[in-house]
N, C-alpha and C positions, 0 to 999 in steps of 0.2 A: 504262195504255197512249195514247200521246199521240193524241187528236181532231184534226183538223184545221177549223179553222171561223170561219164570218164571211167572207171571202174565198171563203178553199174552196167552200163550201155556196153561193154563187149562182153561181160559177164553174160545177160538174160539173153546174148546169142548161143552162147554153149548150151543150153538149154534143155533137155527132150520137152517132147507136149505128152498131158496124162491120159493115158487113153480113157477112151467115154463108157462108165457101165451102167448099165441101166437097171433100173430100181426096182422098175414095175411094169408090167406089158399093160399097155392100154391099147384098146381099139384105133385105129387109126385108117385111113379113110384106104388105104389101097387094099388093108385087112381084111375091109367092110365091104368092099368091090364099087364102093359109088363117090364121088365126090358133088356136096351142095351145092346148088348153084342159085334158090333162091325159096321161101318161104313167105304162103300168104293164106294169114287167119285172119277171122273173124270169132272175135270172143263177146258172149255174152256172161257178165261180171251183177251178181246180187248181193249188194252187200250187208245187208241185214239178213238175211237167208246165210250168207256166206258162200257160197255158190258161183259155178265157174259153169259155160257150159260153151261148144264153140267147135268148128271145122277147122281143119288145117290145111293148106297144100304145099308139101315139098315137091321141089321139084331137082334134081341132080343126071347129074352124068353116068354113065356104069363105064368104069374103070376098068374091069374085067369080066367075065362070065357070071350071071347076079343070081347064083343058088335064093338066095334070100337078102328082106330088106330089115336092117340090124337100126330100132328102134327105142326110145325110152320116153317110158309115164308112172309116174306114179302118184300114190291115191289117186289115181284117174280111169272111170270106165271107159274106156275104148266100144264102141256103138258098133259099129264099123270102116271100115278100111275099104279102099277102093285103088288101085295099080292102072292109070291111064283109064279111068272108067270103068275098070271087071271088077267087081267085088273078091275079094279075097281074103285068107284065112290070118288069124295070126297065134302065136305062141311063145308063153312065157319061156323065156331061159334063166332068168337070176330075179324073183320077188323083190327081196331084198333092196334090190337098183332099181328096178323095174323096165329091168333089161326084159325086150321082146322083138321075137323077128316073124315079118310078112311075108306068106307064104305063099302058093297057088297063085304064082304071074297066068297072066292070059298066055304072054309068049316067052320065048326066049331076049333075055337081054343081052349085047355083046359087048365088048369093050366099045367105047361112042357112042352108045344107044342115050337117047335122053330118055324121063320117064317121068312121069308125076305120081307120089303118095296123096291118095286126099283121105286125112280122117278126123272122123266125127267122135264126139267123147263127153263127157260134162263128167263131175266133181264136185268135192268141198274144198275149200281154201285151208290147205292143211299145211306148216310147217312141219321143220325138220323133224321136232322133238327132240327127249334128251333135258338135259337142264344146263344146258344154251340155246335153247329154240332159236332160232334166229334163219338160218336160209328157209326157202319157200314161199310160200304164201303165207304175209301176216291180218288180221284184221284188229287191231287194235290204236286204241286211242282218236277212233272216228275215221282210221283209212284201212281202205283195204290194199296191201302192196304186194309187188312180190323182191324178192331178197335172192342174188343170183345166184351164190356158194353156199354152203353148207361147211359146219365149222366140226360137226360130228357123226352125221350120217355115212353109210358106208357107201357113200360115193360123194360128189365135192359138186357137181355142176346141180343146181336143183330148179332149174328153168322149167323142166318135168314136170313141176306139180303143177303148173299149170298149162303148159302146153305140147301136146308130144313132138316130138321131134330127136335129131340124133344129138344127143347132149351129153358132148365130150368139145374139146377145147380146137383139138389139132385141124377139125373144121371149118372153115367161116364159107357163111353165105355169104352169093355177093349182092344182095341187096334181102332188105326185108317191109309187107307191108304188112302192117297188125291195124284192125280194123277192132275197133269195140263200141259193145251197148248196153249202157247202165241210166241208172233210174236218176232223176232230175236233182239229188239230192247233193250232187258234185259234180266234179269234171275228172275225167280220165287224161293223163299225162303219159307218155311213152317215149322211145326213141324215135331218135332221126326231128327229119319238119313234119308240123301236121299239116293235112293236104287236104281234110275235110271237118268240118263242125256242123251237127243241124242237133235239131229240139223233132221229135219225131212227131205226127196229127194228130195221139192220142195225147200229148201236152206231159206226159211222163218218163219217156225212152228219149236219151239224148247221143247222137250219135257221134264217133271222131273217127281220124281216122291216121296215120301217122305212117311214115315212109321212110326207110334207114335206103342210104344210098353210098354205100361204104361198106366193105366187106367186115364180119362180124362172126362171132363166136356165141352159143344159144345164152349162155351162163352173163351174159350180159346185156342180153333182154330184161324187158322192167314192165309194168305196167304201175299208177298208182290212182288210185279212185278216191276220192274225199273232197270236204269242200272249199278249192285251192285258191286265196288270192295271188295272182301272177306280176312280177314285177319284172319288168325288161333294163337291161345291165345297161350303160352302152359303153363303151372302149374302143381306142383308137386302133384299133384293129379292125371293125367296125365288123367284127362277127354276132350274128346271130346268136343273145344270151338271155336267156329266160328263165325263170326264176320262181318258184311254186312252192306258196307257205298258207298255212292259217294264219285269219287278219291280225292275230295277236303278236306274229312273229316280226311280220312284214319290218318294220321299221328297223331291229337291227339285223335283220337281216340283208335289207340293202345297205349297212352300215359295212359288215363284215365281204359283202359282195366286190363295195366299191372302191373301200380299202384294204383290202388284200388279194381275193382272187383277182380281179382284174390285175391286181400289180403278177401280179405271178403269172396270168395268161400271155403277158406284154414280155416278162420274163425267159419264161420255158420257150415261149414263140422264137425269141432270138439267141438262146445257147442251144437248144436241141434241133429243130424242125418248125414251119409254119406251120400254126391251128391245126391240127388232121380231120376236121370233121365240119359237118353242116352246120353243126351247134356247139354252145354252152347250155347245159341245163342241170335245174341242179331244184331238188322236192327235199323240203323239210320232212320228216317219219319221227316215231317216239323211240325208236331203236335204231341202233345198226348205221351206218356208213359203208357204202360199196359204188366201186366206181363200173358205174351201169353207162353203157355207150351213150353220150350225150344227153342223160338225165340223170344224173348222179344222185344220189339218195344221202344226206344229209342228215345226222343223227339233232335233233334239238338243242341238246346240249351241248353242241359245236356252234351253232351259233354267237362266236367269241371272236374278237376279232384279234383276241390273245392267241386263239388257237393255229395248229397250225394243220387241224383237218380238213379242209375243205380244199386247201391248196396240196395236200396228202394227193388229196382223190382227184383234183385237177391234173395232176402228173402222170396217171395212171393212163390219161388220152392219148401221152404217147408211149408211155411204159406197163401196159397193161394192155389196152385197146386198141393203136395201132398196132404197136407189138405183143403178142399176144404167147404166153408159154405153149408151146406145145401137149404137153402134158402135165397131169401136177403131180410129176417127178419134180417140178421145176418151178413153183410160185416164186418163188424166192426173186427172181426175174420179173415178177411184176411190183411183189411188195418189198423187197431189199430197194429197187430202184426209188421204189417212191415214197420212201421211208428214206431215203438219203437225197428227194431233193425236198424233204424239208430240211435239212440242215444248209444246203445250198439254198436255200430260201433266206429261211436265216443270213445266213452270210452275206447276201445281198443286197435286203433291207439293215438288217441289224446290225452286222460288224460280223468279224473272226472270232471273238469272243462267243458270242449267241453259235455259231457254228459249231467251233470245239464243244460249247456245252451241251449241243445235240448228242456231235457223235461219240463223247465221252460215255454222256447215256445206252447208247449202242453198246459202245464197245462193251458196257460194264456187264449191261443187259446178255451180250453175248457171251462173256466168261461163265457168267453164274448158274447161266437156264441155257444157253444154246453150245456148249465146246464139247457134248458127247453127241449128235446129231451133226451127218454133214446138211451142209445145203441141196445138195441134188437129194432126191428122194425124202425131203423131212418129214412128210407126211406118214411114210410106212414104217418109221421109226418110232412114231410115239402110241406109248401106249400109257393108256385107255387112247382111243383112235383121237388125233388134231389134225385137222387137216390144214390150218394155220399156226402153227406153233409159232409163238411168236419171237421169242428170245431168239428163234432161229431164223427165220425169213425174214423178219423186219428189222430186228435189233443188228443179226449178224453180219447178212443180206448187205446192209447201208454199212454195217461198216469194214466190208472187206470190201467195200465200190468205195470207200472212202483211203481204204488202203490205198488199193489199186493207182487211185489219185496223185499218195502221199509216193508212192513210188516213183511214178512215171513225169507227172508235173502235169503242170494244165494242159497245154498245147496238146502233146500227146494222148492224154486222155478223155478229153473232149473232144477233137478228131477222131476219137476209138471210139466215141459213146453213140458220135453222129454217124460216122461208119456203121455200125451197126443197128442202127437206126434205120437207115438209109438201104441197105441190103436184105432187112428183115418187114419190112414194110407192109401194112394192110397183112402179114400176116401170121408167122407162127415162130417161132425158136427155142429154141435149146440153151444146156450152158454151154456145151461143144462151137453152139453156134457163136455166142459172143466170145467166147475166148478166141475164134476166128477171125473174128471181124477184127479184135485186136490186134493179133498179130499181123493181120495183113497192114492196121492202119501206121502199128507200131514198129513194122519189121523187124519184130522179135520173140522169140519165144517164151510162151507166158505158162508151158509146162509145170513148171516149180512151182507156180504160183498157186494155178488152177486144182493140182493135184492135191494140198493140204489143205486151202479155204473153199474151196467149194466140192471136193469129193471126199473131203478127207476129216476127220474129225479133233477136239483136244486144241490147243494154242501151248508155245514156250512157259514153261515157268524158272525163270533166271536166276541162277543165282549171279550173284558182282562181285568178284575182289580186285580191290588194284588198289596201283603203287606209283611212286612217282620220284623219279631222280630229277633233283633240277625241274626245267621246263616240261620233260619228256616222263610221256605216262604207260603205263603199264595196266593191262583190265585182262582177267580172266575170267570169261561171259561160261558157265557151267548151264545145260540144260536138262533142267535134273524132272522135267515129265515121265511118265511111264511111257518109255522109249517105246516097248512090248506090244503096248496098244494102239499110241499114235506117232511113234518113231520122232526123230530130231528134222527141225526148221531151220530150211534156208531162209536167212530172214538180212534184210538191210535194218539197217539202223541210222539212228543218230546220236549221239554222243554232243554233249554239250560241258565244257570246261567250264568254270568260274571261279570269281574269284575276287575276294574283298576289295569295293571301292568302285562294283559295277560290270569288272572288267568278262566278258563272255566269248567265246570259237566254240564252233563248230564243228564235229568230222563225221564225214559219212563213211559208214564202216558195216561190212557183209558178214554175220554169220555162214557160217557153213555147215552142212545140214549134218554136223557131228558132235560129240555129247560137250569137248573141253572148246572153245576158242581161245586163244589169247591172239591178243589188239596190244598194238605200240603206234603211239603216235608225239607227234612232238606238238605245244602248244608256246604262241610266243610270248607266255607271262607263264607265272608258277603258278597251277590253279592249288586251290583247296576242295572242290565240290566239282565233282560230276552229277547228269542229270542225264540217263540213259534215254530215249524217247522225250525228249522236252514236252514235245508238243503233246502225246498221248495218243496219238498216230497209230499205236500199233495194236493188234489183241495180245495178251500176254498177261503174266503174272511176275514179279519182282519181287523177291524176298530178300535179296540181300540191299548192304550199307550205303547206298549208291549216293548218300549225302551224307556219310559218316567223316570224307575230308583222308587225310593220307593215316594210314596204320601200320608202322612200319616192323611194330611185329607181324601181321598177321602174314602167313607163310603159305604154301600148297592151296587144291582147289578144295576136296575133300570135304572139308568144314565139319568131323566130328567133333562136334564141343565138347568139353566137360564137365560143363552144366545143364540140366534141362530145367528148364522156367514150366514151372506148375499156376495156371487160372483159377480164381475161384472169386465167384460161380463162373461159370465156362458151359453155355454161354450168359453172358449179361444179359440184362434187360437195360442197359444202361445206367448202373448203380456205380457203385463204389468197386474196382476189382484188385483182390489180393494175390501179390504173386508171390510166390518162395520159389525158394532156390538150395541146394545145399551146396556149401564152399567146402571142400575136404579135397576134393581133386587137384587141387594148383597149389603153387605158393602165392605165400600173403608177404608183405611188409607193412609196417607198419607206415600209415599215409597213405596207403591202396585207396584207391577215389571205384565208389563203380557207378555207369550212367547206363539206362534204359535208353533204346531206339525203336519209336514204332514205329511201324509204316502199317499206310494200306495197301489195295489189291494193287492198283496202278505205281508202287513203289514212290508214295510223298510220303516223304517224313509228317508223324502226328505230333511228338512228342518225342524230349531225350533229358528226361530227367536224372537228378545226380542222388541216386539212394546211399552212398557212402561218407566218409568212410567207417569201416566198420573194426574193431576191436579184433586184432589179431585171433585171438582165444575164441574166437568166435568161427575159425574157420571150418569145424568140424561141426556145429549146426545148421542147421537148416535154417535159412533168412528170411524173413518177409519184410513188404514194404507195401503199398497200397497204389492202383491207378484207379487218375478219376476218368469215367466216360460220359456223363452226362450227356458232354458235346456231341459226342461222334455219331454218325450216322449207321445205321444195320450195314452190316459185313463184316468181313473176315479178316483181321490185320494177323500182323506179323510182327513179335519183341524180340532184339538182340542184348543181350548183356553183355559192357563193356568194364573189362579192368584200364584202368590207365591207359584208354583209348584201343583195346587191343579186344576181340570179338572169343570170348570164353562159352556164351552157350545163347540158346535159343528157342523160343517154343509159337506159339499162335493160340487167338483165343478168340468167341463172334459173337458179335453184339445183334441182339435180335428186339426190336421193339413194337 
């Protein structure tokens, strides 16, 4: 991995840190007045009737004078509540999110007081509803199970669908005990270690108890009730590793765990920190994959050794479970890290080419679908509501982490990641905490990076014009994005000079946050081609002729070309595209040749067919040529028209398949 040195090291130390901007107000423990220490719940499940009933004791410490106790329960009937054994009252404050408060305490609770809230409840197993009904309680495919988060609900954490609790991520309980009663048509699996199991005297009821011994947020709690078979997976770390699935899936499931997940477990254990919990657990479900702490829900389509989904969810045990986003302004800290861990896994076991393939997919998604939304506070910006916008918090999050690694180098980057994990272990974190850990570890101010890529929007759009004088190269790089909306980017880049015969030479440059940057450097040979960001590591668009060689007639940087290219049809669905342009605003001579250069959004040259020569008498007429697009993937493409190797026109077209 390329590391930026010298000039970049000195430059990083001069930059100003980014301000932290709060996108939305989420209740926090200090605001609600207490800190949860323990949940002790007993839950009765009926899979046939799809019902839930139970009681839960929440033990907490008061951190201020307590006037009410904030709680969440959605689609559940609260039968009664008791504070330290004395019956109290409830008052709904937000029915849409299931928020309510408990009032009428038997005494005053001041800072440092310990109390227990007992809640009796019952209800139906209900998911979040809507077009993407994912979070909440599902009862499909012979299973009744809980998914911890919702995609479109007006709240994110969905444990409130089966357990009254404080259901926001800022407050981790130190430990949890979950007891389940169910019929004998299956078994119930959950978080932590199973500490009890028995068959009731009636012969129809099973009982099981699960204990969580590490801090946990409520959205990472789960249960799954079904006719599962248990697989025990051996591993060199000797960590308890249990997997549950239907009988038909066990062979493929064992192969996936042995061939891929155990590899990932050992790798992440060595790369980040020792595995942080009491066990590794998976349960296969008909929909969804979710990183429930020590009992991952894995969609059955992901039982495939070519899939990285199981590894993605495993990496959440470090990034999302051990270190959890403080609130849902920062879900990218969970999902961006886990998506990047897929790339790291591919790199470790399948090589650098696979790493870049994953990262290029993330970068492409960030450009096409994630550039208009900042990482921080992303769910607040999506309309209609999307709590987990994929192109933003997954793909852009992973791409941003990859850029940070590329700029810093492996040693600094991974040391900083470990610093972040250690500083926030078994707790919660924000984007500001990540920045702080990286700055402490690297001894560099990274405000310039976080202000643009975490708190900001957009990406640089680069117009490239270059010329040479023997071995010397001069490049004008123009940032042509909408500066009024996104500003200009300070951007480290690599430029690779190439020449026939396979000669290459790389140069580290730095774009300042201005519209036009002029860069000059010397090569040890005369180059005929330049590659900007040859590894494709940076979120950006390149719309200039970076592979065209020397263009001696090309001057200036405004690029106001006399010819505008027109494409028909546009968008194209993969058929032949006709290109038309009017040749009347420039001088032509006998033998003049036209050439078309086409690039994708990453600056890769797609084609450069010759289109001429044309008869001089045609210079006042529209000229038509065609271009075959059947082999091109869906996306936006940029075309430049050259007359005798000088650009005279440009345009763009879109392919949708």
